[in-house]
ZAMI-528147 format. One record per residue: y, x, z of N, C-alpha, C in turn. Coordinates in nm, 2 decimals. Layout:
# ZAMI-528147
+--------+--------+--------+--------+--------+--------+--------+--------+--------+
!     nY !     nX !     nZ !    caY !    caX !    caZ !     cY !     cX !     cZ !
+--------+--------+--------+--------+--------+--------+--------+--------+--------+
!      Y !      X !      Z !      Y !      X !      Z !      Y !      X !      Z !
...
+--------+--------+--------+--------+--------+--------+--------+--------+--------+
END
This chain:
# ZAMI-528147
+--------+--------+--------+--------+--------+--------+--------+--------+--------+
!     nY !     nX !     nZ !    caY !    caX !    caZ !     cY !     cX !     cZ !
+--------+--------+--------+--------+--------+--------+--------+--------+--------+
!  20.75 !   7.49 !  13.77 !  20.71 !   7.52 !  13.64 !  20.74 !   7.41 !  13.52 !
!  20.75 !   7.30 !  13.55 !  20.81 !   7.18 !  13.48 !  20.97 !   7.18 !  13.40 !
!  21.02 !   7.26 !  13.52 !  21.17 !   7.28 !  13.52 !  21.18 !   7.36 !  13.40 !
!  21.15 !   7.48 !  13.37 !  21.10 !   7.55 !  13.26 !  21.11 !   7.52 !  13.16 !
!  21.06 !   7.43 !  13.14 !  20.98 !   7.35 !  12.99 !  21.12 !   7.25 !  12.96 !
!  21.14 !   7.21 !  13.01 !  21.25 !   7.16 !  13.08 !  21.39 !   7.19 !  12.93 !
!  21.39 !   7.36 !  13.00 !  21.54 !   7.34 !  13.00 !  21.43 !   7.50 !  12.81 !
!  21.36 !   7.49 !  12.79 !  21.31 !   7.57 !  12.69 !  21.43 !   7.53 !  12.55 !
!  21.37 !   7.36 !  12.51 !  21.51 !   7.36 !  12.39 !  21.63 !   7.38 !  12.42 !
!  21.71 !   7.39 !  12.45 !  21.82 !   7.47 !  12.54 !  21.84 !   7.60 !  12.55 !
!  21.78 !   7.68 !  12.55 !  21.75 !   7.75 !  12.55 !  21.69 !   7.85 !  12.42 !
!  21.63 !   7.77 !  12.34 !  21.62 !   7.75 !  12.14 !  21.70 !   7.71 !  12.12 !
!  21.78 !   7.63 !  12.14 !  21.89 !   7.56 !  12.06 !  21.99 !   7.68 !  12.08 !
!  22.10 !   7.70 !  12.22 !  22.18 !   7.85 !  12.24 !  22.12 !   7.97 !  12.14 !
!  22.00 !   7.99 !  12.14 !  21.96 !   8.15 !  12.06 !  21.96 !   8.10 !  11.88 !
!  21.95 !   8.05 !  11.87 !  21.94 !   7.95 !  11.72 !  22.11 !   8.02 !  11.70 !
!  22.20 !   7.90 !  11.73 !  22.31 !   7.90 !  11.75 !  22.41 !   8.05 !  11.81 !
!  22.34 !   8.21 !  11.81 !  22.40 !   8.29 !  11.91 !  22.39 !   8.36 !  11.78 !
!  22.25 !   8.32 !  11.67 !  22.17 !   8.47 !  11.58 !  22.24 !   8.41 !  11.49 !
!  22.34 !   8.29 !  11.41 !  22.33 !   8.23 !  11.29 !  22.49 !   8.23 !  11.29 !
!  22.58 !   8.17 !  11.45 !  22.72 !   8.17 !  11.44 !  22.76 !   8.24 !  11.50 !
!  22.75 !   8.28 !  11.64 !  22.81 !   8.43 !  11.70 !  22.84 !   8.51 !  11.66 !
!  22.67 !   8.58 !  11.67 !  22.66 !   8.71 !  11.64 !  22.74 !   8.75 !  11.54 !
!  22.74 !   8.67 !  11.39 !  22.84 !   8.69 !  11.23 !  22.99 !   8.72 !  11.30 !
!  22.99 !   8.63 !  11.33 !  23.15 !   8.55 !  11.35 !  23.21 !   8.72 !  11.44 !
!  23.14 !   8.75 !  11.48 !  23.15 !   8.90 !  11.58 !  23.19 !   9.03 !  11.56 !
!  23.05 !   9.05 !  11.39 !  23.02 !   9.12 !  11.40 !  23.17 !   9.14 !  11.22 !
!  23.19 !   9.01 !  11.17 !  23.27 !   9.02 !  11.13 !  23.46 !   9.03 !  11.15 !
!  23.47 !   9.03 !  11.25 !  23.58 !   9.08 !  11.36 !  23.60 !   9.18 !  11.35 !
!  23.45 !   9.21 !  11.35 !  23.48 !   9.38 !  11.41 !  23.53 !   9.44 !  11.25 !
!  23.43 !   9.42 !  11.14 !  23.50 !   9.48 !  11.02 !  23.66 !   9.44 !  11.00 !
!  23.67 !   9.33 !  11.01 !  23.84 !   9.24 !  10.99 !  23.91 !   9.40 !  11.06 !
!  23.92 !   9.46 !  11.19 !  23.98 !   9.53 !  11.27 !  23.98 !   9.65 !  11.24 !
!  23.84 !   9.68 !  11.17 !  23.80 !   9.82 !  11.06 !  23.91 !   9.82 !  10.99 !
!  23.93 !   9.70 !  10.91 !  23.94 !   9.73 !  10.76 !  24.14 !   9.80 !  10.79 !
!  24.21 !   9.69 !  10.91 !  24.33 !   9.64 !  10.97 !  24.37 !   9.84 !  10.97 !
!  24.24 !   9.84 !  11.09 !  24.29 !   9.99 !  11.10 !  24.30 !  10.11 !  11.03 !
!  24.25 !  10.07 !  10.95 !  24.18 !  10.20 !  10.82 !  24.28 !  10.21 !  10.69 !
!  24.41 !  10.09 !  10.74 !  24.53 !  10.04 !  10.60 !  24.57 !  10.18 !  10.59 !
!  24.61 !  10.25 !  10.46 !  24.75 !  10.36 !  10.47 !  24.79 !  10.32 !  10.31 !
!  24.94 !  10.38 !  10.34 !  25.03 !  10.39 !  10.22 !  24.96 !  10.40 !  10.08 !
!  24.98 !  10.36 !   9.99 !  24.94 !  10.34 !   9.85 !  24.83 !  10.21 !   9.83 !
!  24.76 !  10.20 !   9.94 !  24.67 !  10.11 !   9.91 !  24.73 !   9.95 !   9.88 !
!  24.66 !   9.92 !   9.79 !  24.66 !   9.80 !   9.70 !  24.62 !   9.71 !   9.79 !
!  24.68 !   9.55 !   9.81 !  24.60 !   9.48 !   9.90 !  24.66 !   9.36 !   9.87 !
!  24.56 !   9.24 !   9.88 !  24.56 !   9.10 !   9.86 !  24.63 !   9.05 !  10.05 !
!  24.77 !   8.92 !  10.02 !  24.74 !   8.88 !  10.20 !  24.66 !   8.75 !  10.19 !
!  24.65 !   8.72 !  10.28 !  24.55 !   8.56 !  10.27 !  24.63 !   8.48 !  10.22 !
!  24.72 !   8.48 !  10.21 !  24.81 !   8.35 !  10.12 !  24.82 !   8.42 !   9.96 !
!  24.78 !   8.55 !   9.97 !  24.75 !   8.54 !   9.78 !  24.87 !   8.66 !   9.78 !
!  24.94 !   8.64 !   9.82 !  25.01 !   8.77 !   9.75 !  24.98 !   8.86 !   9.77 !
!  25.00 !   9.01 !   9.64 !  24.97 !   9.09 !   9.59 !  25.08 !   9.16 !   9.56 !
!  25.00 !   9.30 !   9.66 !  25.13 !   9.42 !   9.65 !  25.06 !   9.56 !   9.69 !
!  25.15 !   9.66 !   9.74 !  25.06 !   9.78 !   9.76 !  25.17 !   9.78 !   9.87 !
!  25.09 !   9.86 !  10.02 !  25.13 !   9.86 !  10.14 !  25.22 !  10.04 !  10.08 !
!  25.33 !  10.03 !  10.18 !  25.44 !  10.07 !  10.16 !  25.50 !  10.22 !  10.30 !
!  25.46 !  10.13 !  10.38 !  25.52 !  10.15 !  10.53 !  25.40 !  10.13 !  10.58 !
!  25.39 !  10.19 !  10.71 !  25.25 !  10.15 !  10.83 !  25.35 !  10.12 !  10.94 !
!  25.30 !  10.01 !  11.08 !  25.43 !  10.05 !  11.20 !  25.29 !  10.00 !  11.31 !
!  25.26 !  10.13 !  11.38 !  25.15 !  10.13 !  11.47 !  25.23 !  10.02 !  11.58 !
!  25.34 !  10.06 !  11.59 !  25.38 !   9.93 !  11.73 !  25.40 !   9.81 !  11.75 !
!  25.39 !   9.76 !  11.66 !  25.38 !   9.58 !  11.64 !  25.30 !   9.55 !  11.58 !
!  25.16 !   9.62 !  11.47 !  25.08 !   9.58 !  11.40 !  25.11 !   9.50 !  11.30 !
!  25.24 !   9.58 !  11.21 !  25.27 !   9.51 !  11.07 !  25.25 !   9.63 !  10.99 !
!  25.30 !   9.64 !  10.89 !  25.25 !   9.66 !  10.75 !  25.38 !   9.61 !  10.64 !
!  25.48 !   9.74 !  10.58 !  25.53 !   9.65 !  10.41 !  25.44 !   9.71 !  10.32 !
!  25.46 !   9.53 !  10.27 !  25.37 !   9.54 !  10.12 !  25.51 !   9.49 !  10.01 !
!  25.50 !   9.67 !   9.92 !  25.56 !   9.63 !   9.84 !  25.54 !   9.55 !   9.69 !
!  25.58 !   9.45 !   9.62 !  25.55 !   9.34 !   9.54 !  25.67 !   9.36 !   9.51 !
!  25.63 !   9.26 !   9.31 !  25.69 !   9.27 !   9.21 !  25.87 !   9.20 !   9.27 !
!  25.87 !   9.10 !   9.33 !  26.01 !   9.08 !   9.40 !  26.08 !   9.16 !   9.48 !
!  26.01 !   9.28 !   9.57 !  26.07 !   9.34 !   9.69 !  25.98 !   9.39 !   9.77 !
!  26.03 !   9.40 !   9.87 !  25.95 !   9.49 !   9.99 !  25.90 !   9.32 !  10.13 !
!  25.80 !   9.35 !  10.14 !  25.76 !   9.25 !  10.25 !  25.73 !   9.28 !  10.34 !
!  25.77 !   9.24 !  10.46 !  25.73 !   9.28 !  10.61 !  25.56 !   9.19 !  10.66 !
!  25.49 !   9.25 !  10.65 !  25.35 !   9.12 !  10.73 !  25.30 !   9.18 !  10.86 !
!  25.21 !   9.09 !  10.93 !  25.11 !   9.15 !  11.02 !  25.01 !   9.20 !  10.95 !
!  24.91 !   9.30 !  10.99 !  24.84 !   9.35 !  10.89 !  24.69 !   9.27 !  10.89 !
!  24.70 !   9.13 !  11.02 !  24.58 !   9.06 !  11.08 !  24.64 !   8.94 !  10.92 !
!  24.76 !   8.92 !  10.82 !  24.74 !   8.88 !  10.77 !  24.72 !   8.92 !  10.60 !
!  24.64 !   9.02 !  10.60 !  24.58 !   9.07 !  10.50 !  24.41 !   9.03 !  10.44 !
!  24.36 !   9.03 !  10.34 !  24.24 !   8.94 !  10.37 !  24.14 !   9.10 !  10.32 !
!  24.07 !   9.12 !  10.36 !  23.93 !   9.21 !  10.37 !  23.88 !   9.19 !  10.22 !
!  23.85 !   9.06 !  10.22 !  23.78 !   9.05 !  10.09 !  23.82 !   9.06 !   9.98 !
!  23.88 !   9.00 !   9.94 !  24.00 !   9.02 !   9.85 !  24.04 !   9.14 !   9.78 !
!  24.08 !   9.24 !   9.88 !  24.17 !   9.38 !   9.86 !  24.02 !   9.43 !   9.82 !
!  23.95 !   9.44 !   9.91 !  23.83 !   9.48 !   9.84 !  23.77 !   9.45 !   9.74 !
!  23.80 !   9.37 !   9.72 !  23.72 !   9.34 !   9.48 !  23.83 !   9.34 !   9.45 !
!  23.95 !   9.36 !   9.43 !  24.12 !   9.43 !   9.39 !  24.05 !   9.60 !   9.38 !
!  24.07 !   9.64 !   9.49 !  24.07 !   9.77 !   9.46 !  23.89 !   9.79 !   9.42 !
!  23.76 !   9.73 !   9.36 !  23.73 !   9.77 !   9.34 !  23.69 !   9.74 !   9.20 !
!  23.75 !   9.59 !   9.07 !  23.76 !   9.62 !   8.98 !  23.81 !   9.69 !   8.91 !
!  23.97 !   9.75 !   9.02 !  24.02 !   9.83 !   8.94 !  23.96 !   9.99 !   8.95 !
!  23.90 !  10.01 !   9.03 !  23.82 !  10.18 !   9.02 !  23.75 !  10.19 !   8.87 !
!  23.63 !  10.03 !   8.85 !  23.54 !   9.94 !   8.73 !  23.63 !  10.03 !   8.59 !
!  23.74 !   9.92 !   8.66 !  23.84 !   9.97 !   8.44 !  23.86 !  10.09 !   8.49 !
!  23.88 !  10.17 !   8.50 !  23.95 !  10.35 !   8.49 !  23.85 !  10.36 !   8.42 !
+--------+--------+--------+--------+--------+--------+--------+--------+--------+
END
């Protein structure tokens, strides 16, 4: 019984770490993966580096997309697209209409 009592603080620390750190990270990763898979032509996006553009082409083989910007067309990996900033961009564009 004493052995379990000495491990109880470690179990509690692990539980707290799981619910406050690991579970939210897993949920966010799942949301980002879903966002990247649901991209379609014509979507307005912002990359994590801050480039604004519109999706012109999607390639499922290498998980990339071509984004048209004012400077031209650039090929990016889908994971380089910011989910939060792109959603914010599209919600403000809808609100202005």
